[in-house]
C-alpha positions as CSV (number, residue, x, y, z in Angstrom):
1,T,0.0,0.0,0.0
2,D,1.0,3.6,-0.3
3,T,0.6,6.2,2.5
4,E,-0.3,8.8,-0.1
5,Y,-3.3,6.8,-1.1
6,P,-4.5,5.0,2.0
7,E,-8.0,4.1,0.6
8,I,-6.6,2.2,-2.3
9,A,-5.6,-1.4,-1.5
10,Q,-2.6,-1.5,-3.8
11,V,-0.6,1.2,-5.5
12,V,2.3,0.5,-8.0
13,R,4.7,3.2,-9.1
14,E,6.5,2.8,-12.4
15,G,8.6,5.9,-12.9
16,D,6.2,8.8,-13.3
17,V,3.2,6.5,-13.7
18,V,1.1,5.5,-10.7
19,R,-1.2,2.4,-11.2
20,F,-4.1,1.7,-8.8
21,A,-5.5,-1.8,-8.2
22,I,-9.2,-1.1,-8.1
23,A,-11.8,-3.8,-7.8
24,K,-13.8,-4.2,-11.0
25,P,-16.9,-6.3,-10.5
26,E,-18.1,-8.4,-13.5
27,P,-20.8,-6.3,-15.3
28,L,-23.1,-9.1,-16.2
29,R,-23.1,-10.5,-12.7
30,L,-24.0,-7.0,-11.4
31,E,-26.8,-6.8,-13.9
32,H,-28.2,-10.1,-12.9
33,E,-28.0,-9.3,-9.2
34,A,-29.8,-5.9,-9.8
35,F,-32.5,-7.7,-11.7
36,R,-32.9,-10.3,-9.0
37,D,-33.2,-7.6,-6.4
38,A,-35.8,-5.7,-8.4
39,V,-37.9,-8.9,-8.8
40,L,-37.6,-9.5,-5.0
41,G,-38.7,-6.0,-4.3
42,R,-35.4,-5.0,-2.8
43,P,-33.8,-1.5,-3.5
44,T,-31.9,-1.5,-6.8
45,D,-30.2,0.8,-9.2
46,I,-32.2,-0.4,-12.2
47,V,-33.2,2.5,-14.4
48,T,-37.0,2.9,-14.7
49,M,-38.8,3.0,-18.1
50,E,-39.5,6.7,-17.5
51,Q,-35.8,7.4,-16.9
52,G,-34.8,5.5,-20.0
53,V,-37.3,7.5,-22.1
54,A,-36.0,10.7,-20.7
55,V,-32.4,9.9,-21.5
56,T,-33.3,8.8,-25.0
57,R,-35.2,12.1,-25.6
58,I,-32.1,14.1,-24.3
59,A,-29.7,12.1,-26.5
60,D,-32.0,12.7,-29.5
61,A,-32.1,16.4,-28.8
62,M,-28.3,16.5,-28.5
63,L,-27.9,14.8,-31.9
64,R,-30.5,17.2,-33.5
65,S,-28.8,20.2,-32.0
66,A,-25.3,19.0,-33.2
67,A,-26.7,18.4,-36.7
68,T,-28.4,21.8,-37.0
69,G,-26.2,24.0,-34.8
70,M,-29.4,25.1,-33.1
71,G,-30.6,24.7,-29.6
72,V,-33.4,22.2,-29.0
73,T,-36.1,22.7,-26.4
74,L,-37.4,19.7,-24.5
């Protein structure tokens, strides 16, 4: 460990480069666990349909704005 970064489990210095060992959970497992929790009525971070629609509308507005150079009102 490195006293400069106490919250990180492992820090490796290679010259001017600092590499951090950060846990990276497997994405598909996390997705399945979130789905399971939603089915069981537990709190979960799954996006609602309304949130998905809102993000899609925003992304579409961004693309239209970029294509036309004009602002888009939602």
